[in-house]
Z-matrix of the N, CA and C atoms (Angstrom, degrees):
N
C 1 1.441
C 2 1.537 1 110.70
N 3 1.324 2 116.05 1 -38.34
C 4 1.470 3 119.53 2 179.33
C 5 1.525 4 110.13 3 -65.15
N 6 1.317 5 116.72 4 -41.84
C 7 1.459 6 121.01 5 179.79
C 8 1.525 7 110.50 6 -61.57
N 9 1.301 8 116.69 7 -43.19
C 10 1.454 9 121.68 8 178.15
C 11 1.527 10 111.11 9 -61.73
N 12 1.319 11 116.77 10 -41.23
C 13 1.463 12 121.49 11 179.24
C 14 1.517 13 111.46 12 -66.09
N 15 1.313 14 117.45 13 -39.88
C 16 1.467 15 121.08 14 178.47
C 17 1.525 16 110.11 15 -63.00
N 18 1.327 17 117.03 16 -44.63
C 19 1.466 18 120.24 17 -179.71
C 20 1.525 19 110.52 18 -65.91
N 21 1.312 20 117.27 19 -40.49
C 22 1.467 21 119.74 20 179.69
C 23 1.527 22 111.93 21 -68.65
N 24 1.319 23 117.28 22 -20.89
C 25 1.468 24 121.46 23 177.29
C 26 1.531 25 111.21 24 -65.75
N 27 1.321 26 117.17 25 -17.72
C 28 1.468 27 120.46 26 178.24
C 29 1.517 28 111.89 27 -62.85
N 30 1.332 29 117.51 28 -22.15
C 31 1.463 30 121.82 29 179.21
C 32 1.521 31 112.97 30 -85.96
N 33 1.323 32 117.94 31 -3.42
C 34 1.455 33 121.55 32 177.95
C 35 1.525 34 109.56 33 -59.67
N 36 1.329 35 117.00 34 141.13
C 37 1.467 36 120.62 35 -175.29
C 38 1.530 37 113.06 36 -62.27
N 39 1.319 38 117.90 37 -26.72
C 40 1.462 39 120.49 38 178.86
C 41 1.527 40 111.86 39 -80.62
N 42 1.312 41 116.94 40 -24.56
C 43 1.461 42 121.84 41 -178.61
C 44 1.530 43 111.19 42 -91.14
N 45 1.313 44 116.82 43 -36.53
C 46 1.465 45 121.62 44 -173.57
C 47 1.526 46 113.34 45 -57.40
N 48 1.309 47 117.70 46 -30.06
C 49 1.464 48 120.75 47 -177.49
C 50 1.524 49 113.50 48 -99.48
N 51 1.319 50 117.67 49 8.72
C 52 1.462 51 122.23 50 -179.89
C 53 1.532 52 109.33 51 -123.39
N 54 1.342 53 117.36 52 92.09
C 55 1.467 54 120.14 53 -175.90
C 56 1.527 55 113.88 54 -60.06
N 57 1.308 56 117.39 55 -34.67
C 58 1.461 57 119.87 56 -179.27
C 59 1.531 58 110.91 57 -67.14
N 60 1.325 59 116.65 58 -45.21
C 61 1.456 60 121.05 59 177.02
C 62 1.521 61 110.68 60 -63.00
N 63 1.323 62 116.35 61 -38.65
C 64 1.462 63 121.56 62 178.22
C 65 1.531 64 110.02 63 -60.86
N 66 1.333 65 116.86 64 -43.62
C 67 1.467 66 120.53 65 179.32
C 68 1.526 67 111.16 66 -63.66
N 69 1.327 68 117.17 67 -39.22
C 70 1.460 69 120.31 68 178.93
C 71 1.532 70 111.36 69 -66.32
N 72 1.312 71 116.78 70 -39.73
C 73 1.469 72 120.36 71 178.43
C 74 1.528 73 109.60 72 -64.34
N 75 1.312 74 117.17 73 -39.92
C 76 1.462 75 121.18 74 179.01
C 77 1.531 76 110.10 75 -65.39
N 78 1.323 77 117.08 76 -37.41
C 79 1.467 78 120.20 77 177.40
C 80 1.530 79 110.49 78 -64.94
N 81 1.318 80 116.91 79 -38.87
C 82 1.471 81 120.82 80 175.95
C 83 1.522 82 109.77 81 -63.62
N 84 1.330 83 116.94 82 -41.46
C 85 1.471 84 120.66 83 178.03
C 86 1.529 85 110.51 84 -61.07
N 87 1.323 86 117.02 85 -40.01
C 88 1.462 87 120.62 86 177.37
C 89 1.515 88 112.19 87 -62.58
N 90 1.330 89 116.41 88 -41.61
C 91 1.473 90 120.17 89 177.19
C 92 1.526 91 110.91 90 -65.72
N 93 1.337 92 117.03 91 -39.87
C 94 1.465 93 120.13 92 176.69
C 95 1.528 94 111.15 93 -62.41
N 96 1.327 95 116.36 94 -42.18
C 97 1.468 96 120.27 95 179.15
C 98 1.521 97 110.34 96 -60.82
N 99 1.313 98 116.33 97 -39.59
C 100 1.467 99 120.31 98 179.03
C 101 1.526 100 110.85 99 -66.20
N 102 1.336 101 117.30 100 -42.12
C 103 1.464 102 120.75 101 178.84
C 104 1.518 103 111.46 102 -66.51
N 105 1.313 104 117.40 103 -42.35
C 106 1.460 105 120.93 104 179.66
C 107 1.517 106 109.79 105 -65.24
N 108 1.320 107 116.07 106 -41.02
C 109 1.463 108 121.70 107 -177.61
C 110 1.522 109 111.46 108 -61.19
N 111 1.323 110 117.99 109 -32.92
C 112 1.456 111 119.72 110 -177.98
C 113 1.524 112 112.24 111 -72.44
N 114 1.331 113 117.62 112 -24.44
C 115 1.464 114 119.31 113 -178.78
C 116 1.525 115 113.07 114 -99.96
N 117 1.311 116 118.00 115 -28.26
C 118 1.463 117 121.10 116 178.41
C 119 1.528 118 108.28 117 -164.67
N 120 1.320 119 115.79 118 173.65
C 121 1.455 120 120.01 119 178.29
C 122 1.521 121 110.19 120 -86.87
N 123 1.313 122 115.40 121 149.16
C 124 1.460 123 120.57 122 176.96
C 125 1.523 124 109.21 123 -72.37
N 126 1.293 125 116.00 124 130.07
C 127 1.462 126 119.61 125 179.57
C 128 1.522 127 111.22 126 -106.40
N 129 1.312 128 117.60 127 -46.08
C 130 1.459 129 121.45 128 179.56
C 131 1.519 130 108.62 129 -89.55
N 132 1.306 131 116.62 130 111.29
C 133 1.464 132 120.64 131 -177.05
C 134 1.522 133 111.91 132 -119.63
N 135 1.326 134 116.08 133 23.00
C 136 1.462 135 119.68 134 -178.35
C 137 1.528 136 112.34 135 -63.83
N 138 1.302 137 117.65 136 -24.18
C 139 1.453 138 121.31 137 -178.38
C 140 1.533 139 112.65 138 -74.44
N 141 1.331 140 117.79 139 -13.07
C 142 1.469 141 120.63 140 178.87
C 143 1.536 142 109.81 141 -61.82
N 144 1.316 143 116.56 142 -36.52
C 145 1.458 144 120.98 143 176.68
C 146 1.533 145 110.35 144 -61.20
N 147 1.339 146 117.18 145 -39.35
C 148 1.467 147 120.79 146 177.29
C 149 1.527 148 111.12 147 -64.08
N 150 1.323 149 116.66 148 -41.72
C 151 1.467 150 119.97 149 178.12
C 152 1.527 151 110.90 150 -62.93
N 153 1.326 152 116.63 151 -41.91
C 154 1.472 153 120.04 152 178.39
C 155 1.523 154 111.01 153 -64.62
N 156 1.328 155 116.72 154 -36.30
C 157 1.471 156 120.42 155 177.59
C 158 1.528 157 110.25 156 -64.23
N 159 1.332 158 116.87 157 -43.13
C 160 1.472 159 119.98 158 178.61
C 161 1.529 160 110.95 159 -67.13
N 162 1.321 161 116.69 160 -35.45
C 163 1.463 162 120.26 161 176.77
C 164 1.526 163 110.13 162 -64.80
N 165 1.328 164 116.26 163 -42.99
C 166 1.465 165 121.02 164 177.87
C 167 1.527 166 110.54 165 -61.05
N 168 1.335 167 117.43 166 -44.73
C 169 1.467 168 121.11 167 178.74
C 170 1.524 169 110.90 168 -62.53
N 171 1.324 170 116.37 169 -36.45
C 172 1.461 171 120.07 170 178.94
C 173 1.525 172 111.13 171 -67.58
N 174 1.337 173 116.37 172 -40.12
C 175 1.467 174 119.68 173 175.81
C 176 1.527 175 110.97 174 -62.37
N 177 1.321 176 116.15 175 -41.17
C 178 1.457 177 120.07 176 178.58
C 179 1.530 178 110.44 177 -63.70
N 180 1.316 179 116.74 178 -43.10
C 181 1.459 180 120.65 179 179.27
C 182 1.527 181 111.08 180 -65.29
N 183 1.325 182 116.53 181 -35.67
C 184 1.464 183 120.15 182 177.86
C 185 1.521 184 110.59 183 -64.39
N 186 1.322 185 116.94 184 -39.37
C 187 1.465 186 120.85 185 179.76
C 188 1.525 187 111.10 186 -65.08
N 189 1.335 188 116.60 187 -29.59
C 190 1.470 189 120.82 188 -178.83
C 191 1.525 190 112.97 189 -100.88
N 192 1.340 191 118.05 190 -1.09
C 193 1.463 192 120.57 191 -172.33
C 194 1.523 193 111.73 192 -61.34
N 195 1.314 194 113.69 193 144.10
C 196 1.456 195 120.45 194 -176.31
C 197 1.527 196 111.18 195 -102.60
N 198 1.317 197 116.57 196 -47.19
C 199 1.454 198 119.66 197 -175.61
C 200 1.511 199 113.77 198 -108.05
N 201 1.336 200 114.39 199 166.31
C 202 1.461 201 120.61 200 179.67
C 203 1.523 202 111.92 201 -65.13
N 204 1.332 203 117.08 202 -36.93
C 205 1.464 204 120.02 203 -178.60
C 206 1.528 205 110.57 204 -64.74
N 207 1.323 206 116.74 205 -44.48
C 208 1.461 207 120.78 206 178.54
C 209 1.531 208 110.83 207 -63.61
N 210 1.329 209 116.23 208 -41.14
C 211 1.459 210 120.43 209 178.13
C 212 1.524 211 111.16 210 -62.70
N 213 1.328 212 117.20 211 -44.27
C 214 1.463 213 121.39 212 179.72
C 215 1.530 214 111.99 213 -63.60
N 216 1.341 215 116.91 214 -39.06
C 217 1.459 216 120.27 215 178.27
C 218 1.531 217 111.23 216 -65.83
N 219 1.331 218 116.84 217 -40.22
C 220 1.460 219 120.05 218 178.15
C 221 1.521 220 111.43 219 -66.42
N 222 1.308 221 117.76 220 -39.16
C 223 1.468 222 121.19 221 177.05
C 224 1.531 223 109.69 222 -65.56
N 225 1.325 224 116.83 223 -37.51
C 226 1.467 225 120.48 224 177.22
C 227 1.530 226 110.54 225 -63.39
N 228 1.329 227 117.36 226 -41.81
C 229 1.464 228 121.15 227 177.10
C 230 1.522 229 110.06 228 -63.45
N 231 1.320 230 116.91 229 -45.55
C 232 1.469 231 121.22 230 -178.90
C 233 1.523 232 111.11 231 -60.69
N 234 1.316 233 117.22 232 -44.93
C 235 1.467 234 120.60 233 179.24
C 236 1.527 235 111.48 234 -64.89
N 237 1.343 236 116.68 235 -39.36
C 238 1.461 237 120.77 236 178.82
C 239 1.525 238 110.87 237 -64.43
N 240 1.334 239 116.52 238 -42.73
C 241 1.461 240 119.80 239 179.77
C 242 1.527 241 110.28 240 -66.67
N 243 1.315 242 116.83 241 -40.68
C 244 1.466 243 119.88 242 179.08
C 245 1.525 244 110.99 243 -61.63
N 246 1.328 245 117.07 244 -44.25
C 247 1.470 246 120.72 245 177.75
C 248 1.527 247 110.91 246 -63.45
N 249 1.326 248 116.32 247 -41.39
C 250 1.461 249 120.81 248 179.50
C 251 1.524 250 110.81 249 -64.18
N 252 1.331 251 117.16 250 -44.53
C 253 1.464 252 120.72 251 178.48
C 254 1.523 253 111.30 252 -61.93
N 255 1.315 254 116.57 253 -37.09
C 256 1.464 255 120.38 254 178.63
C 257 1.530 256 110.45 255 -64.09
N 258 1.332 257 117.22 256 -42.52
C 259 1.464 258 120.73 257 178.73
C 260 1.526 259 110.98 258 -67.21
N 261 1.315 260 116.41 259 -39.30
C 262 1.467 261 120.23 260 178.70
C 263 1.523 262 110.00 261 -65.37
N 264 1.323 263 116.80 262 -44.04
C 265 1.466 264 120.82 263 -178.10
C 266 1.522 265 111.78 264 -61.59
N 267 1.318 266 117.44 265 -32.28
C 268 1.466 267 120.64 266 178.77
C 269 1.526 268 111.78 267 -66.45
N 270 1.328 269 117.17 268 -23.50
C 271 1.454 270 120.60 269 -177.19
C 272 1.517 271 114.62 270 -100.61
N 273 1.317 272 117.43 271 6.96
C 274 1.459 273 120.74 272 -177.33
C 275 1.523 274 109.67 273 -98.67
N 276 1.313 275 115.48 274 128.70
C 277 1.454 276 120.68 275 178.35
C 278 1.524 277 109.78 276 -88.49
N 279 1.322 278 116.87 277 -50.04
C 280 1.459 279 121.76 278 -176.85
C 281 1.523 280 108.85 279 -102.82
N 282 1.316 281 117.12 280 108.01
C 283 1.466 282 121.43 281 -177.97
C 284 1.521 283 113.04 282 -87.20
N 285 1.309 284 118.02 283 -5.15
C 286 1.465 285 120.97 284 -177.36
C 287 1.532 286 113.04 285 -56.02
N 288 1.352 287 120.12 286 -43.82
C 289 1.465 288 118.73 287 178.00
C 290 1.538 289 113.10 288 -60.44
N 291 1.332 290 116.71 289 -33.46
C 292 1.464 291 119.08 290 177.70
C 293 1.526 292 111.22 291 -69.38
N 294 1.331 293 116.46 292 -40.85
C 295 1.458 294 119.05 293 176.68
C 296 1.525 295 110.95 294 -63.85
N 297 1.330 296 116.52 295 -38.27
C 298 1.465 297 120.28 296 176.99
C 299 1.528 298 111.11 297 -63.22
N 300 1.345 299 116.34 298 -43.58
C 301 1.457 300 120.84 299 178.39
C 302 1.528 301 110.49 300 -62.00
N 303 1.328 302 116.68 301 -40.55
C 304 1.462 303 120.52 302 179.05
C 305 1.521 304 110.59 303 -64.81
N 306 1.329 305 117.64 304 -41.05
C 307 1.461 306 121.33 305 179.81
C 308 1.525 307 111.14 306 -63.65
N 309 1.325 308 116.65 307 -43.13
C 310 1.468 309 120.23 308 178.65
C 311 1.526 310 110.08 309 -63.88
N 312 1.321 311 117.26 310 -39.41
C 313 1.470 312 120.81 311 179.00
C 314 1.515 313 111.54 312 -64.11
N 315 1.327 314 117.03 313 -41.10
C 316 1.463 315 120.46 314 -179.74
C 317 1.529 316 110.82 315 -68.32
N 318 1.329 317 116.80 316 -38.05
C 319 1.461 318 120.05 317 179.97
C 320 1.521 319 112.40 318 -62.88
N 321 1.326 320 117.44 319 -31.71
C 322 1.455 321 121.18 320 -176.52
C 323 1.515 322 114.98 321 -92.24
N 324 1.318 323 117.93 322 9.58
C 325 1.461 324 120.63 323 -177.30
C 326 1.528 325 112.25 324 -74.80
N 327 1.333 326 116.57 325 141.14
C 328 1.462 327 118.60 326 170.43
C 329 1.532 328 108.91 327 -68.82
N 330 1.320 329 117.23 328 161.55
C 331 1.464 330 120.22 329 -173.14
C 332 1.524 331 113.61 330 -70.74
N 333 1.313 332 118.94 331 -26.05
C 334 1.465 333 119.64 332 -179.41
C 335 1.525 334 110.04 333 -155.25
N 336 1.303 335 115.05 334 172.87
C 337 1.451 336 120.31 335 174.72
C 338 1.512 337 114.07 336 110.10
N 339 1.319 338 113.23 337 177.33
C 340 1.458 339 121.67 338 -177.43
C 341 1.528 340 110.63 339 -64.64
N 342 1.321 341 117.41 340 -38.02
C 343 1.463 342 121.08 341 -177.34
C 344 1.522 343 110.73 342 -62.55
N 345 1.326 344 116.82 343 -46.03
C 346 1.466 345 119.08 344 -178.35
C 347 1.522 346 111.09 345 -68.76
N 348 1.332 347 118.30 346 -38.84
C 349 1.472 348 120.04 347 177.48
C 350 1.524 349 110.78 348 -64.14
N 351 1.328 350 116.59 349 -40.09
C 352 1.460 351 120.35 350 179.29
C 353 1.526 352 110.86 351 -66.98
N 354 1.329 353 117.17 352 -40.33
C 355 1.463 354 121.02 353 179.45
C 356 1.527 355 110.90 354 -65.27
N 357 1.315 356 116.71 355 -44.22
C 358 1.463 357 120.19 356 178.51
C 359 1.530 358 109.90 357 -64.27
N 360 1.315 359 117.46 358 -39.54
C 361 1.464 360 120.65 359 177.68
C 362 1.522 361 111.97 360 -61.42
N 363 1.332 362 117.11 361 -41.91
C 364 1.467 363 119.72 362 179.59
C 365 1.528 364 111.10 363 -67.71
N 366 1.330 365 116.93 364 -37.29
C 367 1.464 366 120.16 365 178.31
C 368 1.527 367 111.54 366 -69.63
N 369 1.318 368 116.84 367 -34.18
C 370 1.467 369 119.95 368 176.54
C 371 1.524 370 110.90 369 -64.57
N 372 1.311 371 116.42 370 -40.74
C 373 1.465 372 119.67 371 178.54
C 374 1.524 373 110.33 372 -65.65
N 375 1.342 374 117.18 373 -40.83
C 376 1.462 375 119.84 374 176.38
C 377 1.526 376 111.01 375 -62.77
N 378 1.324 377 117.11 376 -44.56
C 379 1.469 378 120.68 377 179.02
C 380 1.523 379 111.05 378 -61.72
N 381 1.320 380 116.65 379 -40.22
C 382 1.471 381 119.96 380 178.72
C 383 1.523 382 110.70 381 -65.84
N 384 1.319 383 117.22 382 -41.48
C 385 1.469 384 120.49 383 178.52
C 386 1.521 385 110.46 384 -62.84
N 387 1.328 386 116.14 385 -41.35
C 388 1.465 387 119.87 386 179.54
C 389 1.523 388 111.22 387 -66.43
N 390 1.320 389 116.91 388 -44.32
C 391 1.469 390 119.22 389 -177.32
C 392 1.518 391 111.79 390 -68.69
N 393 1.331 392 117.52 391 -35.48
C 394 1.464 393 119.02 392 179.68
C 395 1.523 394 111.58 393 -74.34
N 396 1.342 395 117.44 394 -22.75
C 397 1.463 396 120.26 395 -178.38
C 398 1.521 397 112.99 396 -86.93
N 399 1.313 398 117.26 397 -21.63
C 400 1.467 399 119.48 398 -177.76
C 401 1.522 400 110.28 399 -74.88
N 402 1.313 401 115.47 400 125.92
C 403 1.462 402 120.09 401 176.43
C 404 1.530 403 108.57 402 -81.73
N 405 1.328 404 118.61 403 163.11
C 406 1.472 405 120.19 404 179.02
C 407 1.523 406 113.04 405 -55.85
N 408 1.318 407 118.50 406 -36.84
C 409 1.460 408 120.49 407 179.85
C 410 1.525 409 111.07 408 -67.74
N 411 1.335 410 117.72 409 -36.99
C 412 1.456 411 121.10 410 178.58
C 413 1.533 412 110.37 411 -71.45
N 414 1.309 413 117.55 412 -34.09
C 415 1.470 414 120.26 413 179.12
C 416 1.525 415 110.70 414 -61.92
N 417 1.337 416 116.67 415 -40.82
C 418 1.460 417 119.46 416 179.90
C 419 1.530 418 110.66 417 -66.82
N 420 1.338 419 117.95 418 -33.01
C 421 1.457 420 120.98 419 177.17
C 422 1.520 421 110.86 420 -69.30
N 423 1.347 422 117.89 421 -36.58
C 424 1.455 423 121.91 422 -178.71
C 425 1.520 424 110.75 423 -68.54
N 426 1.338 425 117.89 424 -34.95
C 427 1.464 426 121.97 425 -178.83
C 428 1.515 427 110.59 426 -69.78
N 429 1.331 428 117.00 427 -38.56
C 430 1.478 429 121.45 428 -177.48
C 431 1.483 430 112.88 429 -73.46
């Protein structure tokens, strides 16, 4: 529940306009995911969709970025979210809800443009985090 609250805090009006603060909050979320993962598996993963949304927005901002500082901040956010997703994926037992979320996201994509490229990019990063976190024993359980 704490992890979910931290991720949802990214939508706070004071945080939304500060990319550096947003990246730090995401790094804290990644550390929380790692701590939670060591004691039990993550069950509530509804906040993963929020992280993917922020990743998509960051990709969109990167495509429109004007200066080097803005570009560097967006890359910092993207790297923080990727690390956080990797830690979250390591603690997930049942990946089916994530695959369902990814399918719904793909179904709702516009046919072209920056938004669809950013959305596909965020889903690719989530898929990579999930695939790298699944151990061989978990892969056999997912297939069955």
